[in-house]
N, C-alpha and C positions, 0 to 999 in steps of 0.2 A: 451842475457841479463843475463842468469845465470852465464856466465863466468865473466862478468864485476862485478856483485855483489860478486862473489867468490874472485876475485882479491882484491877488496876494503876490503872485510871481512878479507882476509888473512893479509893484511897490517895493518889494524886497531886492530884486536883482535884475528883472527884465529890462527896465528902463536904462540901467547903466550898461548892460550888455549891448543894448540897441545903440546907445550913443557911441560905444567903442567900435562896433562894427560899422556904424555910419561914418565916423571919422576915418577909419581905415579905408572904406570905400571911396570917400572923397579924395583922399591922398593917392590912392591907386588910380583913380580916373584922371588925375592930372596928366599922367603919362599916357601915350597912345598904347604902349605895350601892356599897361596895367589895367586897361578898361575891362577885359573879361573877368579879371580878379576883383575889380571894384564892384561890378554887377553881382558877382557871387557874394561879396561881403554884404551888399545891400540885402540880398535874399536871405542870407543867414541872420542878418540883423532883424529883419521883420519876423522871422521864425523865432528868434530869441526873445522878441518882444511879447509874443503871444503863442507859446508852444503847445499848450494843451488843446487837443482837438485836431492837431495836424501831425503828419508824419512825412518822411521822405521816401521817394522811390527812385530807382535808377531809370534814366531815360534810355530807351532802346535806340534812339537815333543819334546818341552821342558817339562821336567818332574819335579818331586818333588825336585830334587837336585837344579834346578834353582830357585825354589820357596824359598827354605831354604836359598840359597845364596843371593837372593834378599832381604830377611829380614835382613840378616847380613849386606849387603851393605847399605841398607836404614838406619839402626841404626848407622853404623860407618862412612859412607861418603856421602851417597846419599842425605840426606836432606841438608847438607852443600852445596853441588854442586848445587842442585836445587835452594836453596835460593840465591846463587851467580848469577845464570842465571836469576832468577826473578828480582833481583835488577838491574842487568846490562840491561836486556830487558826493564824495565820501564824507566831507564835513557836514553837509546837510543831512545825510542819512544817519548820522549819529543820534539825532533827535527823532522821535516818532513823528512829530509834526512836520519835520523837514524832509521826510522820506519821499513824498511825491515830487518835491522840488529837486531832490538829488537825482531821482529817476529822470526828470526833465533835463537835467544837466547831462546825464549819460546818453540821453536821446540826441543831444546836440553833437556828440563826439563824431559820429560818422560823417556828418555834413561839414563839420569844422575841419576834419582831416582831408576829405576829398570832395569839395563842393561842386566841381564841374561835372556835368553829366548826371546831376541829381535834380529832382523836382520836388517841391513841397506841395503836398495835397492834403485835403481834409481826411480825417481818419475814416469817415464813412464812405470815402471813394479812393481807397488805396491803390487801385489799379488804373485810375484815370491818368492818362498821359496825353501829351500833345501830339 
């Protein structure tokens, strides 16, 4: 079932979300200061490409750097991304067929708000961290 949902997601919105996050990641990696944010954008992009069967967990080894980076990310880009996922999720949940895809958009909100210090893991291993 996860594969079917992922393929439908990929065709309807996942590919376009992935391209957007990929473009943002490339632009952020051009600058030295933006490299951690670019890497986070790449991780979110891959997660947005194939979200069913994966979840996010907080990394216990994330330090003060990720906290400061998350504050900058939240101010500059995070709340825009989260707002876009909220609106898209609500619109998808209006139809019965779109409910799983709306839920997938809601699942992307925490990682789009505060991506640093989080890790994307398979749902059958939610406590696996590095």
